[in-house]
N, C-alpha and C positions, 0 to 999 in steps of 0.2 A: 457546216456551221451551226455554233450557237446562238440563240435566239433569245432574248429578252425584253427585258424597258428598263427606263430610268425609274427610280423609286423613290418615293420621300423617305426618309428615315426617320427625324423628329424626335434624334439623337441614340435612335435607337435602330445600328445597322446592323444586327446581329436578326434582326425580328423582318429587319426589309429584306435581306437574306432569305429569312427560311420562307416567306411574305410570297415572292417572286417565285419561290420552289412549289407552291401550295396554287399558284395561277398557271402556272404549266411551262415559264421560263426555266432556263437551263443556263441566264447569263442575267449580268447587272448591272448597271450604271448609278452612279449615287455621286453628291455633291460629300467634299470631303472637309468642307472648309465654308465660310456661309457664300452663297452665288453672287449676293452686291455688297459687302464688306469687303475692304483692305485688308482688314486683321483677320490671322488663318486661326485664331483660338487659341488655346491651352490645346498642346497634344492629351491624349489621354492614352499611358500603355497598355493598366491592363483591358483597355474596350478594344483595345487595337489586337493585341494578343488575343481576346476572346473572339473578335470578328474571323481573324486566320484560323484557329481553335473548327470554328462554323462552318469554314471553306472546307476544311480535311474532311469533318464530320460528313459532308452533303456532296459528297463528291469534287469539290475542286473546280466548281463554274468560275468562270473567268468574272470577274470584274473590273470595271472600266470607272475609272473617276472624270468627271465633268470642271473643268477647271472656276473661276469664277468669271463672269460676266464682264465684269471692269478692265480687266487683262486686255492689253493694247500694247503688243510689241512692236507695231509699225512706227508709233507716235514720235512725231521731231520734240512732241515736250517734254525732256531731260527728267523731270521728275516724275511727270507721268509713268515714263521708258522705266525709270529707274524703281518705282514701285509694281508694275507689271513684271519685272524679271522678281523679285523678291518673293511675288507672294504667287508665282508659276513655281518656281525654289520650293517654296517650301510644300505646297500643292502636290509636287510630285515626290518629295521625302517622304509625306504625310500616306500618299496611295500606296507606296513603295512597303511602307513598316504595316501595311493592312492588308499586302498579301498580292492590291490591284497591279493587273499585268498592261495598264496603260492610263494615261491620262491624256481627255481630248482636251485643244483648247481651239476659241476662236481668233484666228490670227488676225483679226483686226480692218482698221484704218487708217491709211496716210495723211489721213484731214487735212491735205490740200498741198502736201510736201510730193506728191504725185508717186505713180507708181513703183517706177525704178528707186527713187531713194527710201520710198516706205516697205521694200522686197529687203533691199540693201539693212535697212536698220530693224526688220524681223529677223534677218538670220543671225546679224548681230544679238538681236534677246535671247534666242533661239541657243547660242554657244555659249553666251554667258550664263544660260541657265546652266545647262549639260555642266558644263566645267567646273561650277561651286557646288553641287550634290554631288553627298558621299556615295563611294564605290557599294554598296547595298541597294543604290537606287537604280544603278545601272543594267536591270532586267526588264526594270518598267520604262513602257517605250513612252513618249510625247509623239502624238498625232496631232498635226495639222487638220482644219476643218475646214471644207470649202464653205462657200458663199455665196448670198442673193446676188453679191453686184449692187450698184447703186452708190452715187455719191461718190467717198472714198473709200469702201471698202476692197478688200485684198479678197483675192478666195472664190473668184463667180469664175474663173478660167485656169483649165487644169495646169496654162503654164506657170502661174504665179507660185503654186505647190510645188513644179519640180525646179524652179531656180531655186526653193530656199532649200528642198532638201541635195539637187545636184551640187550646190553651193558650200554644203558643209559636210561631204563623202568621212571625213571624222569620225561624224556620230550616225553613220549610214546603219547599222544592227543598235540602234538607239531613237530612232525617227521611225515615223511613218504618216498614214494617213486617213483621215476619217473622212466618210463622202456620206453627204447627208442627202437623200431624196426627196427631200423638200427645197430645200436649196438650191440642188441640179433644177429642179421645175422652176423655181425663179428665175433663177440667172438663164433660162431659156433653151436648158438643155430637154429634147419633147421626151421623154421617158414614158409616155403615155401609151406609144405602141410600143409592141417584140421589135418592130424594125429599129424604133427608134432609142431602143434600150439597149439595143444591140449596137448601135453605131456609139451613143455612148460611151458605152463602155470598151469599143474600138477605139475612140478618141482617146480613153483616160489611160489604158496599156499603150498607145503610142508615144504619147507623153509622159505619164505619170510611172508607167509598170504597174499592172494591177499588184503584183504580188507585193506592193509597198502600203496595199489598202487592207488595214487591220481591223478596221469597224467600218460599221455601218451606221447611221442613225435612218430608222424606215419609218417616214414620217407621209402623210400626206398632208396636203396646203389648200389651206380655205382660200388664197388667188388663186390668178390664173398664170399662164404659162409666162414667163419673161416678164411678171410682175416686180422685178428686186422685191417681192416680199417675204415674209418671213415671220408666214401665221400657222401654225401644225392644226393639222384635224385628224380624226382616227380614221384610220385604213378603211375606205370605203365611202366615208362619208366627207370627203373635199373635191379636189377637181381633178387629180390626177387617175388616169383610169385603171383599173386594177389588170388589165390585159400586158400592159407595159409595164407595171409595177412588178405584176409577178414574173413576167419573163427576165426581168433584172434582177428579183431577187435569186432567180432560178439559173441565173448564167453560172457554168460551173469555176468562172476564173474566180468567183467570188466566194466558194466554198470552203474557203479555210478562215473567212474572216469572222468575225463574231456581231451579231446582229443586234441592235438596242430601239425599242418603240420609244420617240419621246412625246407622246401620244396625249389628250387630255384624261383624267383617269374619270370615270362616270360615279357619281354621288347619288346616294342616298338620301330625302326628304333632309334629313336629319343636319346635311354636308355631309357625313362619312364616306369614307372611301366605298364605293358599290365591288368589291372585291371579287361575288360573285360574276357581277355583269362582266368586269375586267377582266376573268377568266375567258368564258366565252370570244370578250376582242383578240384576247392571246391566243386561243386556237384557230379562232380564224385567220391570224395572220403568218402560225406558222406555216397551215395547211397552204396559202397564198404562195409562201416561198418553199413551199416542195415539204416541207417534214411534219413529223409525226409528234404528237406529244411525248413528252421524255418518260421512260419507262412502259413506251409502249411499241 
């Protein structure tokens, strides 16, 4: 397992990658577009090339992009759906040019059309996205992320993810899943005990196949089990007991994954990130997953 975190880039992705390794990570997640805008922004070939060069220099740590939060491929609204496909396609292309191994996206909400219609729309959106990207993008996987559920949100059940993946066998080698621990907890999967963690992974194995899980989002939650709320907390500072979370991360069936924290970054009195404190959080989280610090 590679283990890192989502990093703020402030338009300096190479610096963010170096900072990831400095705090003890060996994988990174980032945004390659503005996460709250429909406009992906102009590409920067020099920056993309510099980022790939830095990856090679630093031992090729896997890099995952997170797509913009606006995207909703399950939307019944034609304009919203089309814009979502366009933005996800642009995100996938840019991630591939930067040497990223995957793009994670929130699969969205059916907004009242119903689960069956929402999943069908989602599968169509995934197909439209993958049908119209360059061949150079084919090595970068598109990962569907589970969700907390509630309202019309899809992805709280493993069956939702499996329905889409199984319905698109022609893209089997270009698709996969990202499991978020806070989302599992919010959806009602009790990963707070070793027994509950094992049962959750057994369910995922039976329904999804854990070989199709390529990334993990390792987050604690400020909200309770089955709250259907998505409010991240630092590991050990939320409501998910560490005994279960550690058992989940140490399960050998997840050893092939890239694990990424999306937890709040500590700050100094001047509001700058306290990277020394974050290094401590990183090393404690890695130890919980049974991983040594890189280079030791």
